[in-house]
Structure formats: C-alpha cells, structure tokens
N, C-alpha and C positions, 0 to 999 in steps of 0.2 A: 618355545618358540612361538604360542600366540602371546604367551605373555611379554617377551619381548618385542613382538612387532608392535604390541600397544603402547608399550614407553616410546617408540619413535613419534614424530613428528608427524602431522598430516600428507605433508608433502611429501617425506618417507616411505611411508605406508603406501600412498599412490603411486611412488616410484617401483617399488618392489611388487605389488598388486600388477602394475601395469608392464615389469617386465616378464611376470609370468606368464599373464594372459597371452601378451605378445611370444610368447616362446610357443606357447602350447598352439596359439591360431595360426603360425606360421609352422610346425612340427603338423598340424592335421591338414593345413593345408599341403604342404610339401605331400603328405604321404596320399593323400586323393589327387593330387597330381601325377604322382609316378601310376597310381593306379589308373587314372585315366587315360597318361599317355601307353600304358601298356594294351588297355582295351582298344585303343584307338590302333594300334600297332599290329594287333590280331586284326581289327576289322579291317586294317590296309590290306592286310595277308590274306585274307578270305577271298577280297576282290581281285587281288592278281593272280592268286592260284585261279580261280574259275575263270576268268577272262584269258588267261593263258594256256589253259585246260582247253576251253574252247576252239580259241585258234589254230591251235595243235590238233583238234579231233577235225578241223574243216581244211587242213592243208593237202591236195590231192596226192602226193606224195604216199601219204599216210594213210590215206583209202585204196591207193592202186596196189603198195604193198601187201595192206594184209589180204586185199582180193589175188592179188597172182601169185601170191607166193611167196616165200626167203625173207619173210618181215624182219627176223632179229637181224639178218646181215645189212639190210636197207635202213632199217629205224634206229638202230643203236648210235651208231654217227651222231643222225638227226638230233633223236634225245638228248644227247649229251652236250652239242652243241646249243642246243635252246635253253639247257639247264643252265651249263657256264653261263651264256649271254642274259639271260633274265635275274641272274642270283639266286636261284630255286634249290633246295633241295634235291629234288628228284622230280622226275619227269619220268612215269611208267606208264607204257604202251602194252596193252593185253587183251586176249581174248576174252570174247562172252562167256568163257568157263574161266574167268582169271589166272590165264597162265600167262607171264611176263613173257614181253618180247625185248622189254628195253630194262634198265636198271642201272645207279650211278656204280654198283656192285655186280662188276658181271656171274659172280658166282650165283646167284637167287635168280639169273635170268635163264627162265623155262620153269620156275617152280610159282606156285601158287601166291597169287596178290594177298595181302592179309589188309580187311577192311570189308566197308561196307560198299555193294555194287547192285543190290537190287532196284533202289530208284532209276537208277543210269540204266539199267536193262528194259527200263520202261520207258525209255527214253527222254527222262527227267535230268538234269544236270544238279548237282550238289554240292555241300560242303560239310563236313566234318572234322571234328578232330579225334584224331585214334593213334594208339600207339601201333608201331610198325615194325620193320626189319632198323630202322633208321633211329626209332624212339617216337616217343609224341611228337605228334606232328597236326597242323592246320594243311588240311588237305581239300582238293575238289576229283572230282570225279565226276567225265563228260562221255557221252556214247559217240561211238563213232558208225553214222548213216550211209548208205550207199546211196543209190541214185533212187533204188525203189523203198527208201524209208525205212529199210531194215538194219537195226542193230549188230555190224561184223565189227566190232570191237569197243574198248574203253581208253580212255586217256586220263590217267592222275598224275594231279601235280599238287607237290605239297612242299613245306617249309616245317622245319621242325622246330618246337616250342624254345628250345633252347637258345636258338638265330633269333628269334623274338624278343625273348629276355634279354639277349648282348648287345641287340640295336637298342633296347628303350632303357638298359643299364650305361649305353656310353652316352646317355643324356644325364645321367642321374648328377657329375659332377658340376653340369651349367645349373642344373636344378638346384643342387644343393648352393653354389654361389648365388642364386637369386635370392633363396631362402637368410643365407646369412645377410646379403645385402638389407633385406629387408628389417630382420631384426634388430640390425646395426643402425638403421635409419630411426625404426621407433624407438629404440631404446633413447635413442637423442632424443629425438621429438618428445619422449615420456621425461629425460633430465630435463628438457626446457621448460617441459609441462611444471615438474617439480619443483624447481627455482621458482618459476612467479606464484603458486601454489604456494610456495616457503614465504614470500613475500609478503603476499595479499594476507596469509593466517598469522603472520608473526611469529612462525617454526611452532605454533600451538598442534596438539594432537586433537583428535575428535574429541575424546573425552573431556581435554581441558576446555572447548570451544562451546561442547556440550552444557559442562557445569557453569561457563562464565553467563550464555547463554538464560539459562533457569535464574542464577542469581541477578542478572541485570533485568529479566522479565519480572522476577519477583521485586525488585527495587521499583522499578519505575510503576508498577501497580500499588504498592505500597505507601509512595511515598505521597504527601500530603499538596506538594504543589503539582501542576495540572504541567504538563511537557507537550511538546507539540513540535515535531519533523516537519519540515517541507523542504522538496529535493530543489535542483536547481532550473526545473521546471513547474515548478510553482505548484506541485502537489503533493497533497497531505500524505509523508510518508507512515508519518505513527503520531498517536495520539493516546496518551495512558487513560485508566479508569477517570482522574479528577480534570483531564482536560475536558474529555467528552461530558461530566458531569456539568461542568461551568461554562461550556458552549451550547451544551445538548446538541450533540453529535448524532449522526443516525448510525447505524450499524453499521454501512457499508462506505464509509467517507473516507478508507484507506485506499490511496491509487487516486483520487479525486481532484479533478484541478481545485483549487483555492477559493475561486471565484465565482464555483457552482454549487460550496457548498452552503447552507442556510447561516452564514454566519452575521451576527453584529458587524455593523455597519464597520465603525473602528476596529472591531479585531481582524474583519477580512481584508481590509485597505493595509492595514500594518503587514499583516502574514503575504496580502500580494506584493508588498514594496520590496522585502526583504534587505530592506534598512534597518541598523542599527535601532536600536530604544534601548532607554532606562527608569523603569517603574513608571511607563506611562499607565495612568487611570483611564479605563473604559467603563462602557457598562452593558455587561452582557447580562439581558432579561431582567432576574430578579437581583446581578449580582452587580460589586463594583469592582472590577479585578482589577489588578495592579499586573502588567506586562512589562516583560523585560525581553527583546531579541539580538541576538547575536549573530553574524553569518559566518558560516564557517568554512575553511578552505586547506585544501591538502596539496601540497605542491605546488603553490600559486593557483592554485584550478579552484573556482568558486563548484562547491556542491551542495549550498540551499542555505537555510537556515534553522537556530534552535530556538523556540520560544517557549518562555517560561510565564505561567501564569497562577496567579497567588489572590482568593478569596481576599477582597479588602471591606467587605460591606459589614461586619463587626466593627471591625477597626473603624470604618470612618463613622457609626453611628456612637461609638463609643467618643470621638473626636468630636463630633456635632452635639454629644451630652455634656464635654470637660465645656466647651464653648458654654452652649447654655447654662453650667453652671460656674462656669467665671463672671458671665454677663448678670448673671442671678447676685453672685457676692458683690459684685461692682454695684448694682443696685440698691443692695442691702445696707453698704457701706455710706452710699452717696445718703439712703435715707437716713442713717445711722446719725448721718451730719447734721441732717435737715433737721431731725427730733431734736436733736440738740439746741439748735440755733432757735428753735418753737420752744421748747422747754426754757430757755433763759428768756425768750420774752414774754412768756406765758408770767415768768416766776417775776419777773419786772412790775409787769403791770399790775401783778397781786399787789407788789409794795408799794408801788403808787396809790393805790389806793382805787383802781378799776377793775374790781375781780368780774363784773360781769361783762366786760368786753375782754376780760382775759378765758373765761368760758368759751365765750363765743369763737375766740380766733383759734383754739385749740380743738374743738370738736367740727368747723368747719370742713375741713381738709380728708378726717377722719368718716366724715360722714359721706362726703362724694366716694372716696374706693369703699364702703361698706355695703355703699347702696348696689355697686357695680357686682359686687363679690356677691351679694342677696341676688341678685337676678341671675346671674350664670349659674350660679346653683340650684336654681329652680327652674331654669330655662333648661341646662344644660345636663342630662341625665348622666354623661361620660365624665367622669372626673377628671381624667387624663388630659381631655381638653379644655374641661373648667380652668384647669390649674396652667395649663399651657395659655391662654388669654390672659388670664391675670397675671400672669408671669410676664408677658412680652407688654401688656399695658403697662408695667412699671418701669420694665426695663427700658423703651421707647421714652416713655416719659425722661428717664436718666438722661437719654440722650438728645431731647430737645423736639421730640416727635408728639403728636398727639395721637395715641391708638385710640381708634374709636369703635366700639363692640356694637354694632347694632340692636336696636332694641327686637329686630324680626330673629333673631339668632335663637335658634329652637334643636334642640338634638333630646328626640325620646326615644327613639329605636333606630338601629343601624345595623348591616352585615359588616360592613367596613370594621377591620382591626385596629384598635386603639392606636398601635405600634405606625399603621400605614395612616390615621388618620392625623396624629401629631407631624408624621414625616410632611404628609401635606399641606397642613396649615402652617404648621412652622418655618417651612422652606418658604412660602408666596408671601409671609408674614416678615422675613429677617430679609426678604429683597424688597419689598415694599420699603422698608424700613431705610435701607441703602437709597433707594431711590430718591424717597422724597428728602433725603437730607444731600442732595446733589441739585437740588433747587432753592430758587430763594423763597426764605421765610414769607408766610407759616408752611409747618412740615408736618403735614397731616396723611394718614392711613387709617382708612374703612374696613371694614370685616365682618363680614355675614354668613355665617354658618346655619342652614336649613335643611329641614329634613321632612319628606311628605310621604305622599304613595309612590312616587313616581322614583325616588330614591333621595341622597344627598347634595347639596349643591354648596360650594363652596366661593364667594365672591371676594377680593381683595384690591383694593382701589388705591392707590397713592397719589399724591400730588408734584412727584418729580417730573422731571423732563418728557418723559415718555420714553418709546425703544428708538427713538431718533430717525426711523426712516429702514429701521432694521425688519426682515421680515419675522414676523411672529413664529414660524417653525424653527426661527434660527436660534432665539434663545433656550431652546430646551436641549439644543445638540451640546454633548458634554464638554466642557471649556468654554464654553460662551459667557463672559463676564464682562462689568464694567467697573470691578473692584482690583485694586493689586496688591501687591503685599501680602502679609498673613501668614501663620503658621502650617497652614496646611491646605491642600489645591481647591483651585478655587472652579467654580462653575460646574458644581457638580448638584448645587440644590435642586435648579429648575429640574434638570436631567433626572432625579429621584423622582419628583414629583411626575414628569411625563411616565416615567417607570410604574409608577404605583396606577396612574389613572389605566395606562395601556392593561394592567394584570385585570383592572377590573371591569376592561371593556367599557372606560366610561370617554369623556371627553372632556377638553379643555378649548376652551373661546378665549381670545385675547385681542385687545383694543390697544391698539399702540399709544392710542393720547396724546399728548402731545400738543393741542389743538388751544391753549391758551394757559395765564398763571391757574394754577391748582388746580390743572388738567393732569394727570399722568395716563399710568396706565394701568388695564383693568381687566385683572383674570379672574375666570368663570369657570369652575370643578363642577363638572356633574359627573356622578358615580349610581348607575342605575340600580333599582333594589332587587331586582328580578333576577340579577345575574352576581351581584356581588360576594356570596356566599361561596358561589360555583367556583370563582374565578381562582380565590387560593387556597381550595381545598388539596 
C-alpha cells in the first residue's frame, strides 16, 4: 500500500491523505459531540430533577398531608400528576425513615426507598446517580421542612439514564447528517485543491519533484555561466555560484530588490529594466561580462527575467592581443617593403659610385630606432612595457603618427603586475593614436612612464581634437567611443583602464584639451606604491 501510494502523483497523494484526515477528524469530532451532548443532557436532567423536587417539597399540600396524616391517599395523585406533567420517571415522597408515600409503581408504596438520604436528613438538597427499582437514574433528594425547621419528610425526583440516552440518541441522525455533510464538503474542497496542485506540479510525485530539484540545483551550481533570476517585483530570486562570483554578491542577496544590491551600474540598470538584451558587454569589478537577458511569461503573465552572465575577460584579452599581433604584422610587412626600397636605393647608389652616401643613407634610420631601443631597455626594467612601447612606436609610425617616448621615462621597480601595466599603457596609447589621426597633421602622441617613491605615473598626450566638451568621467563609461566599425566591441579600452586604476586605488586625471592646433587630450594615471601590492592580492 505504501509503495502504491508513492507511485501516485503529489496531487493524488494529497487527496488521499486529506480524505483520511478529514474522515478521522469528523469521526473524532462526531464522537466528542455525542459525548458532549450526553453530558449536557445529564446536567440538564440534574438541574431539572432538583428544581422539581424543591418545588414539590415546598407545596403546602405536601407539608399538610405529611403532618395531618393519610399522606398516601392525598399525595399519590399529586405526585403522579407532577411526574406526567414534568416528563420525569418518578416522583417519590417519603418519610424521614425512607418509607415511600408515592411511586409510579403502586406495588412498592410503603416499602423502603433505595438510595442515599443522609444529606437530605441534615437539611441539604443533593443529586446523585443511583440504581433503584426502575434502574440507574439521575435523582435529586430534597428535605420537606415544617414551620419549625424540622425535617418531616423527603422528596426524590428522578430520570432514568436510559431515557437520557434515548433523548441523545434522537439527535444522532442529525449529528450523522452534519458529519456526512462535513465529509462531503471537505472531500469536494480536497478534490479541487488536488486538481490545482496537479496542474501546478504537472502531475509529478514528491520523489520526482525532489529528484528534479536536486538535479536542477546541481546543474545550476555546476554550470560555468552565471544565472540570475529576477521576479516581476524586480527582486533577485536566484543567483548561482558563478553569478555570485562575477557580481560579488553578498550572502543575503536572495529576496532583495535589485536596486538595493551592490551591483555594477550596467548590470543593475539592465536587471532593473526588465528589457531583453543580447550579448551586452559590461564591466563588473575585475571582469568583462557578456550579459544576455530574456523576460519570462506564462499564460500571458509577466513573471520576471532570466539573465545569463559569461566571463569575457580572458577572451577580450586574447582579442586585444590578436589585434596587437595583427598590427605588428602589418607594421613588419610595411617595414619589409620599406626596407626593400631602401636596399634597392643603396645598391643603385653603390653602382653609381657613391658608396659613402649609400652607407650614410642605410644607417640613418637604423641609428634612430636603435637609439630608442637602447634607451628604453636601459631605463625600463620591465621587458613587457619596453616591448609594448617599441611596438607601439613602430605601429604608430606606419599609421602616420609620431609616437614620442619621453626621455624622462623610467621604470626600475613597481608593484603593478605586468599585465595590468600593459593594459593601462596600451589602451591609453591606442586611444591617443586614434585621436591624433582624427585631427589635421601633424599627428603626434607623447608618452611618459615614471616611477618614484610615491608610485607609478603614466602620462599620455595626443594632438587630436580633444574631448569636444564631453565630461572627463563620461569617457570611462563602457561603450563610449568615437570609433565606428571593427570586428570586436568598442568602448572598452578606457573602461578597462579605469577598472585597473580603481583596483590599485589609483587616480586618473583628464584634460579635455582642444585649446588649439596640436593641443589634444591629456590622460594622467597615478598608481600609489603603498597600496599597489595589496590591491591585487
């Protein structure tokens, strides 16, 4: 039976359990009601017999008959008329010695009363349940007192318990009808609840629901994508482990309004909007996250949104690295083409008998590049930064921009990680080169990287048109860009710079420029030494 019950769906199991519970409750309630009715009827019988006995005991005829003599002849008709009119089973008037004057059975008149009389002889009225000549009965015994206060007789009025039971039994059909009606109403309500539960649970049983929850919970916590569920009231309902990691959510995040959570602005705005989104890039702390969001509806009712988060940081780094490699490859091809032209020139100058001029022409450009390389390798101990600066100089040259590395550039020791250093300098230089090309010639960019006791300072200045009235803080917002097109998302470079600077508790100063020809924007980044090591630990 137990195994068969388990095979039923949750709705049917609830229906069966509810029916059993309702029948049990109604049965117990019916039994308690019957017992309460019997108790009430007994109490009512006690009240009735003692009230009637006291009334009879105070009737003057009764006192007179007991005192003057011949009480049997005078009191028997009176007692019987009172018994019939009051619907009791016996009215017995007796002597203090318990000899009956009256009784419904004339054969026992003159015989001794069966029951307790001692309290009544002391002048007290009382009730009891006792078995007499008519069987068990609820009876009252009351003293008959003369004018002098002496007990001259006793009156006992009783109702046999079988009569009380018959009266209560007469209410049983009504009680049963009420119980059956309650069972029927509860069964109908249970059936409706069962159907609702069945629709809500799709007919699944408890074990199936438990297994499904365990499997889904395991999948949610094991999946590498972040998952965030927000209800129609814009409260966060669910966030799996990856979402908690990417968004750095607190332990008590569930059930809280999205607007009250410490989320990155881009993520908070998207979750609060409830709108659809496809592969939106946002900056979340140290991560670049791809966010997709879809509203959910059921039967036309809006339920909330489901949002997925994918960590795009490594992929973005690889994309930027690929762009740099492509730029270096283009620069190498251009340099190879230029070198071939110079080689042909040198060969022709030798054939023309001008070897001295040929040597001077060949080594002039090489000397400039070698001097820059020697200076950077001597002044910058971080090879990644030195290689970046040399590569950016060559790349800018091929694009028609003169990238000048300040003679003050010096980097002996720093707590900034090489990857973060390359990210800051590389993105600032890329942005400056693009800005310089957007203005009339000459196109120039100046960069300096200096470390001192206070920390590291990076300064990049371009000859572009400046920010054009745009607020300096706006340029670090994800998505802000003056460039169009491209194979990967734009507007992330300066946002990544701001992210790195914030993680090192540094500062960024921006001069919008645009004050005249060759006067572009100036970006100054300061990363303090005393907090740089702890910031990335």
